[in-house]
C-alpha positions in Angstrom: -0.3 -0.1 0.0 1.4 3.5 -1.0 1.5 6.4 1.7 -1.9 8.5 1.8 -1.5 11.4 -0.1 -5.4 13.3 0.8 -3.9 14.4 4.6 -4.7 17.4 5.2 -3.7 17.4 9.4 0.1 17.5 9.8 2.3 17.6 13.0 3.4 21.4 13.9 7.0 22.4 12.8 7.6 22.4 16.5 6.7 18.6 17.3 8.8 17.3 14.1 11.7 18.7 15.2 11.4 17.8 19.2 10.8 14.4 17.6 14.0 14.5 15.2 15.7 15.2 18.2 14.4 12.7 20.4 13.1 14.7 23.3 9.2 13.8 22.6 7.7 11.6 25.3 7.3 8.0 24.1 3.6 8.0 23.9 3.3 11.6 21.5 7.1 9.7 19.7 5.3 6.8 19.0 2.3 8.9 17.4 4.1 11.3 15.1 6.3 8.1 14.1 3.2 6.7 13.0 1.8 9.5 11.2 4.7 10.1 9.4 4.8 6.3 8.0 1.4 7.5 6.3 2.5 10.9 5.9 5.0 11.7 2.3 5.3 15.1 3.5 6.2 15.2 7.0 8.8 12.1 5.7 10.1 14.5 4.0 10.0 17.3 6.6 11.4 15.0 8.8 14.4 14.1 6.8 15.6 18.5 6.5 14.8 18.2 10.6 17.5 15.2 10.5 19.6 16.7 8.4 19.6 19.9 9.8 19.9 18.1 13.2 23.1 16.8 12.1 24.5 19.5 10.9 24.7 21.3 14.0 25.9 18.4 15.4 29.3 18.6 13.4 29.5 22.1 14.1 29.5 22.0 17.6 30.4 18.3 19.1 32.4 18.5 21.9 35.0 15.6 22.5 33.6 12.0 23.4 34.6 10.1 26.5 36.8 7.0 25.7 34.1 4.7 27.0 31.0 6.6 25.5 30.5 3.7 23.0 30.7 0.9 25.5 28.5 2.8 27.8 26.1 3.1 25.5 26.1 -0.7 24.0 25.7 -1.3 27.8 22.4 0.7 28.1 21.1 -0.9 25.1 21.8 -4.3 26.5 20.0 -3.4 29.7 17.0 -2.1 28.5 17.6 1.6 28.3 14.9 3.5 26.0 13.7 3.2 23.4 16.2 4.1 19.9 14.4 6.2 17.5 14.2 4.8 14.2 12.8 5.8 10.8 8.9 5.3 10.1 8.4 2.9 7.4 5.9 3.7 5.2 2.8 2.2 6.6 2.6 -1.5 4.9 -0.8 -3.4 3.9 -3.7 -3.9 7.3 -4.9 -0.8 9.2 -2.0 -0.5 11.9 1.1 0.6 10.3 4.3 -0.3 10.7 5.4 1.6 14.0 2.5 0.7 15.7 2.5 -3.0 15.2 5.4 -3.0 16.9 3.4 -2.0 20.0 1.0 -4.3 19.7 2.2 -7.0 18.6 0.6 -7.4 15.0 -2.5 -5.6 13.3 -5.6 -5.1 14.8 -6.3 -8.8 15.6 -3.6 -8.8 18.1 -5.8 -5.6 20.0 -6.8 -6.3 23.6 -9.9 -3.7 23.6 -11.5 -3.3 26.6 -14.9 -1.7 26.8 -15.3 2.4 27.9 -19.2 2.8 27.9 -21.4 3.9 24.9 -20.2 1.0 22.2 -16.9 3.1 22.5 -13.8 0.7 23.4 -9.5 1.4 24.3 -6.5 -0.3 23.9 -3.4 1.0 26.7 -0.5 0.5 24.9 3.2 0.3 26.7 4.6 3.3 26.9 6.6 5.3 30.0 4.9 7.3 32.4 5.5 11.0 31.0 2.4 10.4 28.7 -0.4 7.5 27.6 -1.0 5.9 24.4 -4.2 4.7 23.5 -6.1 2.9 20.8 -9.8 4.1 20.9 -12.4 2.5 19.1 -15.4 4.6 18.5 -18.4 3.6 16.3 -20.0 4.7 13.6 -21.8 7.9 14.4 -20.9 7.4 18.1 -19.2 10.6 20.3 -16.6 10.7 22.6 -17.9 12.7 25.8 -17.2 16.6 25.6 -13.8 17.2 26.9 -11.1 19.6 27.7 -7.2 19.3 28.2 -5.1 20.2 30.8 -2.0 19.1 28.9 -2.2 18.0 25.1 -3.7 15.5 22.9 -2.2 14.1 19.9 -5.0 12.1 17.9 -4.4 10.5 15.2 -7.2 8.6 12.4 -5.9 5.3 11.5 -9.5 4.2 9.8 -12.7 6.0 9.3 -12.8 9.1 10.2 -14.3 11.9 12.9 -15.9 15.4 13.1 -15.2 17.8 15.5 -16.2 22.5 16.1 -13.0 22.4 14.0 -12.3 19.8 11.1 -13.3 16.6 9.6 -10.2 14.1 10.6 -9.8 10.9 8.4 -6.9 8.6 8.0 -3.6 9.8 8.0 -4.9 13.0 9.8 -3.5 14.4 13.1 -5.4 16.6 15.7 -2.9 18.8 18.2 -5.2 19.8 21.1 -4.2 21.8 24.2 -5.8 23.6 27.5 -7.5 26.1 24.7 -9.2 23.3 23.0 -12.7 22.0 24.1 -14.7 19.9 21.7 -17.0 16.7 21.3 -15.5 14.3 18.8 -17.8 12.7 16.3 -17.2 9.6 14.2 -18.5 9.9 11.1 -21.1 8.2 9.4 -19.2 5.8 6.8 -17.5 3.5 9.1 -16.1 2.7 12.7 -13.5 5.5 13.3 -9.9 4.0 14.8 -7.4 6.5 16.0 -4.4 6.4 18.0 -4.1 9.2 20.7 -1.5 10.4 23.4 -2.4 12.6 26.1 0.8 13.9 28.8 -2.6 14.8 31.1 -5.4 13.6 32.2 -8.7 15.0 29.7 -11.0 18.0 31.5 -14.3 15.9 30.8 -17.9 18.2 31.0 -20.5 15.5 32.5 -19.9 13.7 36.0 -19.9 10.2 34.6 -17.2 10.0 32.5 -15.4 12.3 35.1 -16.1 9.1 37.6 -15.0 6.5 35.1 -11.7 9.0 34.4 -9.8 7.1 36.7 -10.4 3.5 36.5 -9.8 4.0 32.5 -7.0 6.3 33.0 -7.6 8.9 30.9 
């Protein structure tokens, strides 16, 4: 399958630069990598940022300690942080390659958990500074209205959703912050599957979602 050509909503330059520098939380890094694997435009932008970063490192390089290589290898073998790899273009299936590595396969390997109103989620194993989850939203269903205490990245993998700002289809990524309050609704054409990453709990507007929030880790 070739990369999408109709993607309208992309990560900001700031997010791509932070991804290139390896400074994003793991959950955000996974979301950006998954988008890049679906998007020719952002793959090219990321390549430019990687090249710029390499040039800056060459210009400002400092002498390395004699045991730097050995220490790096030891950290990797001990199970340290994941090394960022160039996001591969997506293959046939719903889940792009970076996401398949976390799930252990395509959709059939996802361990969905119901969260009410037909919605399902699967929390992915990432570092605790941010959370990544797959969301299943039945066609025509709405996510409870909410605001944000931090940043939320929502990447569409299948179907589409609409909110007050725009329509987001496969490959589109919505970047929300404390200024955004919305009620995403899955388009009626197909069930919507998204990858969502947050670095703080959502701010739900109604009581029931707030009561369930600690148990659902949203």
